[in-house]
C-alpha positions in Angstrom: 254.7 260.9 -230.6 254.7 257.7 -228.4 258.0 256.6 -226.8 259.3 253.2 -227.9 258.6 250.5 -225.4 261.7 249.3 -223.5 262.7 245.7 -223.6 261.6 244.1 -220.3 264.8 242.1 -220.0 266.9 245.3 -220.2 264.8 246.9 -217.5 265.3 243.9 -215.3 269.0 244.0 -215.8 269.1 247.7 -214.8 267.1 247.1 -211.6 269.4 244.2 -210.7 272.4 246.4 -211.3 270.9 249.2 -209.2 270.2 246.8 -206.3 273.7 245.3 -206.5 275.2 248.8 -206.4 273.0 249.7 -203.4 274.1 246.6 -201.5 277.7 247.3 -202.3 277.4 250.9 -201.1 275.8 249.8 -197.8 278.6 247.2 -197.3 281.3 249.8 -197.9 279.6 252.2 -195.5 279.5 249.6 -192.8 283.2 248.8 -193.3 284.1 252.5 -193.1 282.1 252.9 -189.9 283.9 249.9 -188.3 287.3 251.2 -189.4 286.6 254.7 -187.9 284.8 253.5 -184.8 287.8 253.7 -182.4 288.7 257.2 -183.6 285.1 258.3 -183.2 284.7 256.9 -179.7 288.0 258.4 -178.6 286.8 261.8 -179.9 283.5 261.5 -178.1 285.2 260.6 -174.9 287.3 263.7 -175.0 284.3 265.9 -175.7 282.1 264.4 -173.1 284.6 263.6 -170.4 283.8 259.9 -170.6 287.4 259.0 -170.4 287.2 259.6 -166.6 284.5 257.0 -166.4 286.8 254.4 -168.1 289.5 254.8 -165.5 289.5 252.1 -162.8 287.4 253.4 -160.0 288.8 253.5 -156.5 287.0 250.8 -154.5 284.5 252.1 -152.0 285.4 251.8 -148.3 283.3 251.0 -145.3 283.3 252.3 -141.7 285.1 249.2 -140.7 287.8 249.8 -143.3 288.3 253.3 -141.8 288.9 252.0 -138.3 291.3 249.3 -139.5 293.2 251.9 -141.5 293.8 253.8 -138.3 295.3 250.6 -136.9 292.3 249.0 -135.2 292.6 247.6 -131.7 296.2 246.6 -132.3 297.1 250.3 -132.5 295.6 250.9 -129.1 297.6 247.9 -127.6 300.8 249.2 -129.2 300.4 252.5 -127.2 299.4 251.0 -123.9 301.3 247.7 -123.5 304.6 249.2 -122.1 302.6 251.2 -119.4 300.7 248.1 -118.3 304.0 246.2 -118.1 305.6 249.0 -116.0 302.8 249.0 -113.5 302.7 245.3 -113.1 306.4 244.8 -112.7 306.8 247.7 -110.4 304.2 246.4 -108.1 305.3 242.7 -108.3 309.0 243.5 -107.8 308.6 245.4 -104.5 308.9 248.8 -106.2 312.1 248.0 -108.2 312.0 251.1 -110.5 314.9 250.2 -112.7 313.6 246.7 -113.5 310.1 248.1 -114.2 311.6 250.7 -116.6 313.7 248.1 -118.4 310.6 245.8 -118.8 308.5 248.7 -120.1 311.2 249.6 -122.7 311.6 246.0 -123.7 307.9 245.6 -124.3 307.9 248.7 -126.5 310.8 247.3 -128.5 309.3 243.9 -128.8 306.1 245.4 -130.2 308.1 247.4 -132.7 310.1 244.3 -133.8 306.8 242.3 -134.2 305.3 245.0 -136.4 308.4 245.1 -138.5 308.4 241.3 -139.0 304.8 241.4 -140.0 305.4 244.4 -142.3 302.8 246.5 -140.4 302.7 250.3 -139.9 304.9 251.6 -137.1 303.4 255.0 -136.7 301.6 254.1 -133.4 304.5 252.0 -132.1 307.1 254.7 -132.8 305.1 257.4 -131.0 304.4 255.1 -128.0 308.0 253.9 -127.8 309.5 257.4 -127.9 307.1 258.4 -125.1 308.2 255.4 -123.0 311.9 256.2 -123.5 311.4 259.8 -122.4 309.4 258.9 -119.4 311.9 256.2 -118.3 314.7 258.7 -118.6 312.9 261.3 -116.5 312.0 258.7 -113.8 315.5 257.3 -113.8 317.0 260.8 -113.3 314.7 261.7 -110.4 314.6 258.3 -108.8 310.9 258.7 -108.2 308.6 256.2 -109.8 305.7 258.6 -110.2 307.8 260.9 -112.4 307.5 258.3 -115.1 304.0 259.9 -115.7 305.3 263.4 -115.7 306.2 263.8 -119.4 302.7 262.6 -120.2 301.2 265.6 -118.4 303.1 268.0 -120.5 302.2 266.0 -123.7 298.5 266.1 -122.8 298.7 269.8 -121.9 300.4 270.6 -125.2 297.8 268.6 -127.2 294.9 270.2 -125.4 296.2 273.8 -126.1 296.9 272.9 -129.8 293.5 271.3 -130.4 291.5 273.9 -128.5 293.3 276.8 -130.0 292.6 275.6 -133.5 288.9 275.5 -132.6 288.9 279.0 -131.2 290.4 280.5 -134.4 288.0 278.4 -136.5 290.7 276.3 -138.1 290.0 273.0 -136.4 293.0 270.7 -136.5 291.2 267.7 -138.1 290.0 270.0 -140.9 293.5 271.3 -141.6 294.8 267.7 -141.6 292.0 266.6 -143.9 292.8 269.4 -146.4 296.5 268.5 -146.4 296.2 264.7 -146.8 293.4 265.0 -149.5 295.2 267.8 -151.3 292.0 269.9 -151.2 293.5 272.8 -149.3 291.0 274.9 -147.5 288.0 273.9 -149.5 286.4 272.2 -146.5 286.1 275.6 -144.7 283.7 276.8 -147.4 281.3 274.0 -146.5 279.4 274.7 -143.2 278.7 271.0 -142.6 282.4 270.1 -142.9 283.5 273.0 -140.8 281.0 272.1 -138.1 281.9 268.4 -138.3 285.7 268.9 -138.0 285.2 271.4 -135.2 283.2 268.9 -133.2 285.6 266.1 -133.8 288.6 268.3 -132.8 286.7 269.3 -129.6 286.2 265.7 -128.7 290.0 265.1 -128.5 290.6 268.4 -126.8 288.2 267.1 -124.1 290.1 263.8 -124.0 293.4 265.6 -123.1 291.7 267.9 -120.6 290.0 265.1 -118.8 293.2 263.1 -118.4 294.9 266.1 -116.8 291.9 266.8 -114.5 292.1 263.3 -113.1 295.8 262.4 -113.2 297.5 265.6 -112.0 295.7 265.6 -108.6 296.7 261.9 -108.1 300.3 262.8 -108.9 300.5 265.5 -106.3 298.8 263.2 -103.8 301.5 260.6 -104.3 298.9 258.0 -105.2 301.1 256.0 -107.5 298.9 252.9 -107.8 295.8 255.0 -108.5 297.8 257.1 -111.0 299.0 254.0 -112.8 295.5 252.6 -113.1 294.2 256.0 -114.3 297.0 256.1 -116.9 296.1 252.7 -118.3 292.3 253.2 -118.1 292.5 256.7 -119.6 294.9 255.5 -122.3 293.5 252.6 -124.3 289.8 252.6 -123.3 289.4 256.4 -123.2 291.3 256.8 -126.5 289.0 254.3 -128.1 286.0 256.1 -126.8 287.3 259.5 -128.0 288.0 258.0 -131.4 284.5 256.6 -131.6 282.9 259.9 -130.5 284.9 261.9 -133.0 284.1 259.5 -135.7 280.4 259.6 -134.8 280.1 263.4 -134.6 281.9 263.8 -137.9 279.7 261.3 -139.6 276.6 262.8 -138.1 277.6 266.3 -139.2 278.1 265.4 -142.9 275.6 264.4 -145.5 276.0 260.7 -146.5 277.7 261.4 -149.8 280.2 263.8 -148.2 280.9 261.4 -145.4 281.6 258.6 -147.9 283.9 260.8 -149.9 285.8 262.0 -146.8 286.1 258.5 -145.4 287.4 257.1 -148.7 290.0 259.8 -149.0 291.4 259.3 -145.5 291.2 255.5 -145.6 293.0 255.1 -148.9 295.7 257.5 -147.8 296.3 255.7 -144.5 296.6 252.5 -146.4 299.2 254.1 -148.7 296.9 253.9 -151.8 296.7 257.3 -153.4 295.1 256.2 -156.6 
């Protein structure tokens, strides 16, 4: 039996209603997706770890930033200026020991005050100023101008023993310090490249202290005060800068580029006081 034919107008109305319903459903779906988008993205970030990528990244540093974080050339001047003043005043004042010591101490204090006023780090100033005070006290007690250099010998000897001993026991001092300041512990020892790099850098500074002693101690016992003073200045600022550059170069040359960048960034930001 043949089915009755449907009215074309009714069929058109049903198609229109179906199309409208479909458009409405699609619109509702879009609105629901927009409403839930923040929650969905948050869930995805937790599952994939993308939340770490959204944190502000620590700005990358350069080799120049690293050197400036150590204090730059100003740090070297902080350490050596009092000794230069002592030698000049002692020679110009017809060997007036007390005056030379006073001027040296005053120079150290002036540098410290200048750094305070400019709100700059005092770590190099403090170390150099304490050394000047101790040396001045020793020389004033003995009355012998050459004894102003005596505490420096014991300081260099102590540093040499410390640095060299840490290399002998395969715990190079620079590596230990790196583990402490970066809060990575002893992880660096498990990496042959980092162990080798920190060992070489530590040996550079052990050599610095040994070389100072080999040159200056014979001058002390030979009573060659002027030569000893020149050696003290020449093996202070310039030699320290050279040792710093060599240690820096051997460490950088021992590490792959990505590890060097990471190590430099850690230390640079820490020295700047930025631990983020």
